[in-house]
C-alpha positions in Angstrom: 0.0 0.0 0.0 2.8 2.4 0.8 4.4 1.7 -2.7 1.0 2.3 -4.4 0.4 5.5 -2.4 3.9 6.9 -3.2 3.7 6.1 -6.9 0.2 7.6 -7.1 1.4 10.8 -5.4 4.4 11.0 -7.8 2.0 10.6 -10.8 -0.3 13.4 -9.4 2.6 15.6 -8.7 3.9 15.2 -12.3 0.5 16.0 -13.7 0.2 19.1 -11.5 3.6 20.3 -12.6 2.8 19.8 -16.2 -0.5 21.7 -15.8 1.2 24.5 -13.9 3.8 24.8 -16.7 1.1 25.0 -19.3 -0.8 27.6 -17.3 2.3 29.7 -16.9 3.1 29.4 -20.6 -0.4 30.5 -21.6 -0.6 33.3 -19.1 2.8 34.9 -19.5 5.1 33.2 -22.1 7.9 35.7 -21.5 8.3 34.6 -17.9 8.4 30.9 -18.8 12.1 29.8 -18.8 14.1 26.9 -17.4 15.0 27.4 -13.7 18.7 26.5 -14.0 19.4 26.8 -17.7 18.1 23.3 -18.4 19.5 19.9 -17.7 22.0 20.1 -20.4 22.4 18.1 -23.6 21.1 14.6 -23.5 22.2 12.1 -26.1 20.8 8.6 -25.8 23.7 7.1 -27.8 26.6 8.9 -29.5 27.5 6.2 -32.0 24.7 6.9 -34.5 25.7 10.6 -34.5 29.4 9.6 -35.1 28.3 7.3 -38.0 26.3 10.2 -39.6 29.3 12.6 -39.1 31.7 10.1 -40.8 29.3 9.6 -43.7 28.9 13.3 -44.2 32.7 13.8 -44.0 33.5 11.0 -46.5 30.7 12.0 -49.0 31.5 15.7 -49.0 35.2 15.0 -49.3 34.6 12.8 -52.3 32.4 15.4 -54.1 35.0 18.1 -53.3 37.8 16.0 -54.7 35.7 15.4 -57.9 35.2 19.2 -58.1 38.9 19.9 -57.8 40.0 17.2 -60.2 37.5 18.1 -62.9 37.5 21.9 -62.3 33.7 21.7 -62.5 32.1 25.2 -62.4 29.1 23.9 -60.4 31.0 21.9 -57.9 30.2 24.2 -55.1 26.5 23.7 -55.8 26.9 19.9 -55.7 28.6 20.2 -52.3 25.8 22.4 -51.0 23.1 19.9 -52.1 24.9 16.8 -50.8 25.3 18.5 -47.4 21.6 19.5 -47.3 20.4 16.1 -48.2 22.6 14.4 -45.7 21.5 16.7 -42.9 17.8 16.4 -43.8 17.7 12.6 -44.1 20.3 11.4 -41.6 17.7 11.4 -38.8 15.5 8.9 -40.7 17.7 6.0 -39.6 17.2 2.8 -41.6 14.7 4.6 -43.8 17.2 7.2 -44.9 18.3 5.3 -48.1 14.7 4.9 -49.4 14.0 8.5 -48.6 17.2 9.7 -50.4 16.3 7.6 -53.5 12.8 9.1 -53.5 14.3 12.6 -53.1 16.6 11.9 -56.0 13.8 10.7 -58.3 11.7 13.7 -57.3 14.6 16.1 -58.1 15.2 14.4 -61.4 11.5 14.9 -62.4 11.7 18.5 -61.2 14.7 19.1 -63.4 12.9 17.6 -66.4 9.8 19.7 -65.9 12.0 22.8 -65.3 13.8 22.2 -68.6 10.6 21.8 -70.5 9.2 25.0 -69.0 12.3 27.0 -69.5 13.2 26.0 -73.1 9.9 24.9 -74.6 6.8 26.5 -72.9 8.1 30.0 -71.9 9.8 30.8 -75.3 7.0 29.3 -77.3 4.3 31.4 -75.5 6.6 34.5 -75.4 5.7 35.1 -71.8 6.6 38.7 -70.9 4.4 39.6 -67.9 4.6 38.4 -64.3 1.0 37.4 -64.3 1.4 35.1 -67.3 4.5 33.6 -65.9 2.8 32.9 -62.5 -0.1 31.3 -64.4 2.2 29.0 -66.4 4.2 27.8 -63.4 1.0 27.4 -61.5 0.0 24.6 -63.9 2.9 22.6 -62.4 3.1 23.8 -58.8 -0.6 23.5 -57.9 -1.0 19.9 -58.8 2.4 19.0 -57.5 1.7 20.7 -54.2 -1.7 18.9 -53.9 -0.1 15.5 -54.6 2.6 16.4 -52.0 -0.1 16.2 -49.3 -0.6 12.5 -50.1 1.5 10.4 -47.7 2.4 7.7 -50.3 3.4 10.3 -52.9 5.0 12.9 -50.6 8.6 11.5 -50.7 8.7 12.1 -54.5 6.5 15.2 -54.8 8.1 17.2 -52.0 11.4 17.5 -53.9 9.5 18.0 -57.1 7.7 21.0 -55.6 10.6 22.5 -53.7 13.3 22.2 -56.3 11.3 23.3 -59.4 11.6 27.0 -58.9 15.4 27.0 -57.9 16.1 24.9 -61.0 14.0 27.1 -63.2 15.8 30.2 -61.8 13.4 32.8 -63.1 14.9 36.3 -63.8 13.8 39.6 -65.3 14.4 39.5 -68.2 14.3 35.7 -68.5 17.6 34.1 -69.6 17.5 30.9 -71.6 21.1 29.7 -71.1 21.1 25.9 -71.6 24.6 25.4 -70.5 24.1 27.2 -67.2 20.8 25.4 -66.6 22.2 21.9 -67.2 25.2 22.7 -65.1 23.0 23.8 -62.2 20.6 20.8 -62.6 23.6 18.4 -62.8 25.0 19.9 -59.6 21.7 19.3 -57.8 21.4 15.7 -59.1 25.0 14.9 -58.3 24.5 16.2 -54.8 21.4 14.3 -53.9 22.6 11.2 -55.8 25.9 11.1 -53.9 23.9 11.5 -50.6 21.7 8.5 -51.6 24.7 6.4 -52.5 26.4 7.3 -49.2 23.4 5.9 -47.3 23.8 2.7 -49.2 27.5 2.4 -48.8 27.6 3.6 -45.2 24.2 2.6 -43.8 22.9 3.7 -40.4 22.9 1.4 -37.5 20.3 -1.3 -37.7 17.3 -1.0 -35.3 18.3 -4.3 -33.5 21.8 -3.0 -32.9 20.5 0.4 -31.7 18.1 -1.3 -29.2 20.9 -3.5 -27.9 23.2 -0.6 -27.4 20.6 1.5 -25.6 20.0 -1.4 -23.2 23.7 -2.0 -22.6 24.4 1.8 -22.1 21.5 2.0 -19.6 22.8 -1.1 -17.7 26.3 0.3 -17.7 25.1 3.6 -16.2 23.0 1.7 -13.6 26.1 -0.2 -12.5 28.1 3.0 -12.2 25.2 4.5 -10.2 25.2 1.5 -7.8 29.0 1.7 -7.5 28.7 5.2 -6.1 29.4 7.3 -9.3 26.8 10.0 -9.2 24.8 10.3 -12.5 23.3 13.7 -13.0 19.6 13.5 -14.0 19.6 9.7 -14.1 15.8 9.5 -14.7 16.0 12.0 -17.6 18.8 10.1 -19.4 16.9 6.8 -19.2 13.7 8.5 -20.4 15.7 9.8 -23.4 16.9 6.3 -24.1 13.4 4.8 -23.8 12.2 7.4 -26.3 15.1 6.6 -28.6 14.3 2.9 -28.8 13.4 2.1 -32.4 9.9 0.9 -33.2 11.2 -2.5 -33.9 12.3 -3.0 -30.3 10.6 -5.9 -28.6 8.3 -5.6 -25.6 10.8 -7.4 -23.6 13.5 -4.9 -24.4 11.2 -2.0 -23.4 10.4 -3.8 -20.2 14.1 -4.3 -19.4 14.9 -0.6 -19.8 11.9 0.3 -17.6 13.2 -2.2 -15.0 16.6 -0.6 -15.1 14.9 2.8 -14.6 13.0 1.6 -11.6 16.0 0.0 -10.0 18.1 3.1 -10.6 15.4 5.4 -9.1 15.2 3.2 -6.0 19.0 3.2 -5.6 19.0 7.0 -5.7 16.2 7.2 -3.1 17.6 4.5 -0.8 21.1 6.0 -0.9 19.7 9.4 0.0 18.1 8.0 3.2 20.8 5.4 3.9 22.1 7.2 7.0 18.6 7.0 8.5 18.4 3.2 7.9 21.5 2.3 9.8 21.8 0.3 12.1 18.5 -1.3 11.0 19.9 -2.4 7.7 23.0 -2.0 5.5 22.4 -1.0 1.8 25.9 -1.3 0.5 26.1 -5.1 0.0 23.1 -5.0 -2.3 24.5 -2.0 -4.2 27.8 -3.8 -4.6 26.1 -6.9 -6.0 24.2 -4.7 -8.5 27.4 -3.0 -9.6 29.0 -6.4 -10.2 26.1 -7.8 -12.2 24.9 -10.3 -9.6 21.2 -9.8 -9.4 20.5 -12.9 -7.3 22.9 -11.8 -4.6 21.5 -8.2 -4.8 17.9 -9.5 -4.4 18.9 -11.6 -1.4 20.6 -8.6 0.3 17.5 -6.5 -0.4 15.3 -9.1 1.1 17.6 -9.1 4.2 17.3 -5.3 4.3 13.6 -5.5 4.1 13.4 -8.0 6.9 15.7 -5.8 9.1 13.7 -2.7 8.4 10.4 -4.6 9.2 11.9 -5.7 12.5 12.8 -2.1 13.4 9.9 -0.3 11.9 7.7 -0.5 15.0 10.3 0.9 17.3 11.9 3.4 14.9 10.9 7.0 15.1 10.8 7.5 11.4 8.2 4.9 10.6 7.1 6.4 7.3 10.7 6.5 6.1 11.1 2.9 7.0 8.0 2.0 5.0 9.2 3.9 2.0 12.6 2.2 2.2 10.9 -1.2 2.4 8.8 -0.4 -0.6 11.8 0.7 -2.6 13.8 -2.4 -1.7 10.9 -4.6 -2.7 10.5 -2.8 -6.0 14.2 -3.1 -6.8 14.3 -6.8 -5.7 11.3 -7.7 -7.9 12.8 -6.0 -11.0 16.2 -7.6 -10.5 14.6 -11.1 -10.1 12.2 -10.7 -13.0 14.9 -9.5 -15.4 17.9 -11.4 -14.0 19.1 -12.4 -17.5 19.3 -8.7 -18.5 20.9 -7.5 -15.3 23.5 -10.3 -15.2 24.1 -11.2 -18.9 24.3 -7.6 -20.1 27.4 -6.8 -18.1 29.8 -8.1 -20.6 28.1 -6.1 -23.4 28.1 -2.9 -21.3 31.8 -3.1 -20.4 32.7 -3.4 -24.1 30.9 -0.2 -25.0 33.3 2.7 -25.4 30.9 5.2 -26.9 28.4 6.8 -24.6 
């Protein structure tokens, strides 16, 4: 009952805090600001970011080398487009290659329609006024913009819509320089094509690997927390990793990271009141077992701690503190027992990780 009451109170306090923040934001947005400058940058796993950075470096360097060797006049434009495409699509993860290919196809179609408009439609109709020009390009942009709203067609029609006007490059008066147009179009196509190729040659981490790394990183931090290394904003970091779990993660993996979160929260709470528990019970043997990846021993020590606290609860002046400590010990013990394979077997994986 004590555990249920404490968790219910925590839930209600969180809801009240969220509602108060919303009320403050609506009433006076200018006064709404972080209390201490925020909790800092939280990165669930640095390795995907390093992979994206390496891919961008290699691809941009290759395009720059091609520009230097060939003395291509539009090489700078190609570098710009490859950088933009990599930045836009890198966050897609394992969907980045398919998105880059759709972006390339859409850009190619936009270049074809821009060429037809620039060198066939506009000269043939002798367009001289802005109204007539807007009417002509509206025949392309309005249907393309409407089709862009369809989820299945969006990956192709978004670049078709966005890149049409930059490729057409309208001016006053209109200039019909085919060499300049094809150089510019080729720069765009080379940029987005090189980005798509880079996602194939240097693919992002697979969802299964990302999920395993997030679990191992969380377990590593839990062991450090149990060993006495303070982890600033432990709960916030684990929440970030829980949100970063790919959709392909199994329910068991999500349950394991939630179990690690629960054990870590109880470690923080029990360590904070440890001086009030002595001599009724000693917390350190249980924490040492957690730090060494021995969940059975840790659960046994927590059971002993619970029994010792129960024996002293009636005589102790801080009865409520004792009850909360017992609830925390039981929560941690149950999580360690239920997910013993994760807390024990994941140790070897966590120790091999060198990228936080």
